[in-house]
C-alpha positions as CSV (number, residue, x, y, z in Angstrom):
1,M,140.9,-76.1,74.9
2,A,138.3,-77.7,72.8
3,E,134.9,-76.2,72.5
4,R,132.0,-78.1,74.1
5,P,130.0,-80.2,71.7
6,R,126.6,-79.0,70.7
7,F,125.1,-82.0,72.4
8,F,125.8,-80.5,75.9
9,D,124.2,-77.2,74.9
10,D,121.1,-79.1,73.7
11,L,121.1,-81.2,76.8
12,A,121.2,-78.1,79.0
13,G,118.4,-76.5,77.0
14,V,116.2,-79.7,77.4
15,A,117.0,-79.8,81.1
16,G,116.0,-76.1,81.6
17,G,112.8,-76.7,79.7
18,A,112.0,-79.8,81.8
19,L,112.6,-77.8,85.0
20,S,110.2,-75.1,83.8
21,A,107.6,-77.8,82.9
22,F,108.0,-79.4,86.3
23,A,107.6,-76.0,88.0
24,G,104.3,-75.5,86.0
25,I,103.2,-79.0,86.9
26,G,103.9,-78.3,90.5
27,Q,101.8,-75.2,90.5
28,E,98.9,-77.1,88.8
29,I,99.2,-79.8,91.4
30,E,99.2,-77.3,94.2
31,A,96.0,-75.6,92.7
32,M,94.3,-79.0,92.4
33,V,95.2,-80.0,96.0
34,R,94.0,-76.6,97.3
35,A,90.7,-77.0,95.4
36,R,90.2,-80.5,96.8
37,I,90.9,-79.2,100.4
38,D,88.5,-76.3,100.0
39,E,85.8,-78.8,98.7
40,A,86.5,-81.1,101.7
41,I,86.2,-78.1,104.1
42,R,82.8,-77.2,102.6
43,R,81.6,-80.8,102.8
44,L,82.6,-81.0,106.5
45,E,80.9,-77.6,107.1
46,L,83.9,-76.3,109.0
47,V,83.9,-72.6,109.9
48,R,86.5,-69.9,109.5
49,R,88.2,-68.4,112.5
50,E,86.5,-65.0,112.1
51,E,83.1,-66.7,112.1
52,L,84.0,-68.6,115.3
53,D,85.2,-65.4,117.0
54,A,82.0,-63.6,116.0
55,V,79.8,-66.4,117.4
56,T,81.9,-66.6,120.6
57,E,81.5,-62.9,121.1
58,L,77.7,-63.2,120.6
59,A,77.6,-66.0,123.2
60,A,79.6,-64.0,125.7
61,N,77.2,-61.1,125.3
62,A,74.2,-63.4,125.6
63,R,75.7,-64.9,128.8
64,A,76.2,-61.4,130.3
65,G,72.7,-60.4,129.4
66,Q,71.3,-63.6,131.0
67,E,73.3,-63.0,134.2
68,A,72.0,-59.5,134.4
69,A,68.5,-60.7,133.9
70,E,68.9,-63.3,136.6
71,A,70.2,-60.7,139.0
72,K,67.3,-58.4,138.2
73,L,64.8,-61.4,138.7
74,S,66.4,-62.2,142.1
75,A,66.0,-58.6,143.2
76,L,62.4,-58.5,142.0
77,E,61.6,-61.9,143.8
78,A,63.1,-60.5,147.0
79,R,61.0,-57.3,146.7
80,V,57.8,-59.4,146.1
81,A,58.6,-61.6,149.1
82,A,59.1,-58.4,151.2
83,L,55.8,-57.0,150.0
84,E,54.0,-60.2,150.7
85,A,55.5,-60.4,154.1
86,A,54.4,-56.9,154.8
87,A,50.9,-57.5,153.4
88,G,50.7,-60.8,155.5
89,G,51.5,-58.8,158.6
90,V,48.8,-56.3,157.8
91,A,46.3,-59.1,157.0
92,A,47.2,-60.9,160.3
93,A,46.7,-57.7,162.2
94,A,43.3,-57.1,160.5
95,G,42.3,-60.7,161.1
96,S,43.0,-60.4,164.8
97,A,41.0,-57.2,165.0
98,T,38.1,-58.8,163.3
99,A,38.3,-61.7,165.6
100,A,38.4,-59.4,168.6
101,S,35.3,-57.5,167.5
102,A,33.4,-60.8,167.0
103,V,34.2,-61.8,170.5
104,E,33.0,-58.4,171.8
105,G,29.8,-58.6,169.9
106,G,30.9,-56.1,167.2
107,P,29.5,-55.8,163.7
108,A,30.6,-59.2,162.7
109,S,28.3,-60.9,165.3
110,A,25.4,-58.4,165.0
111,S,23.9,-60.2,162.1
112,G,22.3,-62.8,164.3
């Protein structure tokens, strides 16, 4: 069998070098595309997933705190209403006692 001509060996070497060059070019293109995408993300002011999760957790905590504050406020409003009702009942009783003493000629009518 005859030996291969040197031409085929040279051709195989050139093809191997070309493949290596194309692989290098592919890596450079990938790096450039990645850089452009990162730049576009910065311009769009997009956030990373970790940042979104952190803000979501803060919002949930704030919401829970707000609900607790609303419940406490409702309890305090009910307590104030009960105290005002009790004070109104005492004032009404005192007012009727003052009116009764004025009719009887008590201290309220003695000034005349």
